[in-house]
C-alpha positions in Angstrom: 107.1 140.0 90.0 106.1 136.5 89.0 108.7 133.9 89.9 109.0 130.3 88.5 111.1 127.1 89.4 111.6 124.8 86.3 112.8 121.4 88.1 112.9 118.2 86.3 111.3 115.1 88.0 109.5 115.0 91.0 110.9 115.8 94.6 110.4 112.4 96.3 111.9 112.8 99.7 108.6 113.7 101.6 110.9 115.7 104.1 112.3 117.7 101.3 108.8 118.4 99.5 107.4 119.5 103.3 110.3 121.9 103.7 109.9 123.2 100.3 105.8 123.7 101.1 106.7 125.4 104.1 108.2 128.0 102.3 106.2 128.6 99.4 103.5 129.1 102.4 105.6 131.6 103.8 106.2 133.3 100.5 102.2 133.6 99.7 102.3 137.5 101.0 105.1 138.6 98.5 105.3 136.3 95.7 103.6 132.8 94.2 106.4 130.7 93.1 105.2 128.7 90.1 106.9 125.4 90.2 106.8 123.8 86.7 107.9 120.4 86.9 109.5 118.9 83.5 110.2 114.8 83.4 113.6 113.6 84.5 114.8 112.4 81.4 117.2 110.3 83.1 114.6 108.0 84.6 114.7 105.6 81.7 118.1 104.7 82.7 119.7 106.4 80.0 123.3 106.4 80.7 124.5 109.1 78.1 124.2 112.3 80.2 124.8 114.6 77.5 121.5 113.2 75.5 119.7 113.6 79.0 120.8 117.2 79.5 120.0 118.1 75.8 116.4 116.3 76.0 115.9 118.1 79.4 117.0 121.4 78.0 114.7 120.8 74.8 111.8 120.7 77.4 112.7 123.9 79.4 113.1 125.8 76.3 109.6 124.9 75.1 108.4 126.7 78.3 110.4 129.5 78.4 109.0 132.4 76.9 110.8 135.3 74.9 110.7 137.9 77.8 111.3 135.5 80.6 114.2 136.6 82.7 115.9 133.1 83.1 118.3 132.2 85.8 120.1 129.2 85.7 121.7 127.6 88.5 125.3 126.4 87.9 128.3 125.8 89.9 130.2 128.1 87.6 127.6 130.9 88.2 127.6 134.0 90.5 127.3 133.4 94.3 125.9 135.9 96.1 125.4 136.5 100.0 121.8 136.8 101.1 121.9 141.0 101.4 123.3 140.7 97.8 120.9 138.0 96.3 117.9 140.3 98.2 118.7 143.2 96.0 119.2 141.1 92.8 115.7 140.1 93.1 114.6 143.5 94.1 116.6 144.8 91.1 114.3 142.5 89.2 110.9 143.5 90.1 110.3 145.1 86.8 110.7 141.9 84.8 107.2 140.0 83.9 108.4 136.7 85.0 111.8 135.5 86.3 112.3 131.7 86.1 114.8 129.7 87.9 116.2 126.7 86.2 117.9 123.6 88.5 119.0 121.0 85.9 118.7 117.5 86.5 120.9 114.8 87.9 123.2 115.4 85.1 123.3 119.2 85.5 122.4 121.6 82.5 122.6 121.6 78.9 124.8 124.5 77.4 121.8 125.2 75.3 120.1 126.0 78.5 122.7 128.2 79.7 123.1 130.0 76.5 119.3 131.2 76.9 120.3 132.3 80.3 120.2 135.8 81.3 122.3 134.8 84.8 123.7 132.1 85.9 123.8 131.7 90.0 125.7 129.3 92.0 123.7 128.5 95.4 127.3 127.5 97.1 130.8 126.1 96.2 129.2 123.1 97.9 127.7 120.3 95.8 124.1 119.9 96.2 121.7 117.3 94.9 119.4 118.8 92.3 116.4 117.9 94.8 118.5 119.5 97.9 119.0 122.7 95.5 115.3 122.9 95.0 114.6 123.8 99.1 117.9 125.9 99.1 116.5 128.1 96.4 113.3 128.3 97.7 114.6 129.4 101.7 117.1 132.0 99.7 114.2 133.6 97.7 112.2 133.8 101.0 115.2 135.0 103.0 115.3 137.9 100.4 111.5 138.9 100.8 112.5 139.0 104.5 115.3 141.4 104.1 113.5 143.4 101.7 110.8 143.8 104.3 113.0 145.2 106.7 112.5 141.6 108.9 115.6 139.9 111.0 115.4 136.7 109.3 118.9 137.0 107.8 120.7 137.6 111.4 
């Protein structure tokens, strides 16, 4: 299964990027996770959150292909425990490409949610979009460990 992560803007905090890089390295035996970095529309000091989300959604929809399975991270999405998330990913193994989408500073536009095959929430807690990147990549790694019978999830 090809996995991808659509994100808006760079991960500016070095410690976060180092964590993401560490888990991407650990994932190499199972999956290559393609990071698709799109422009952060809010960096031009645009105070109109809706316009920013629409612009980011348009950019994301241009890179999403018709047969991609798209999972948008959203606070209203389904929450999984680690075992269930591992099973969910395993059930998607027949998909050509699974793309996770983490919105920008203002979240995700409704047009992108409408394209999604699934909405997923990482937690009832709120994370910054940059922090969510690390949490998601770690959870994908944890899912692989569970699937391979390792005790990482305990």
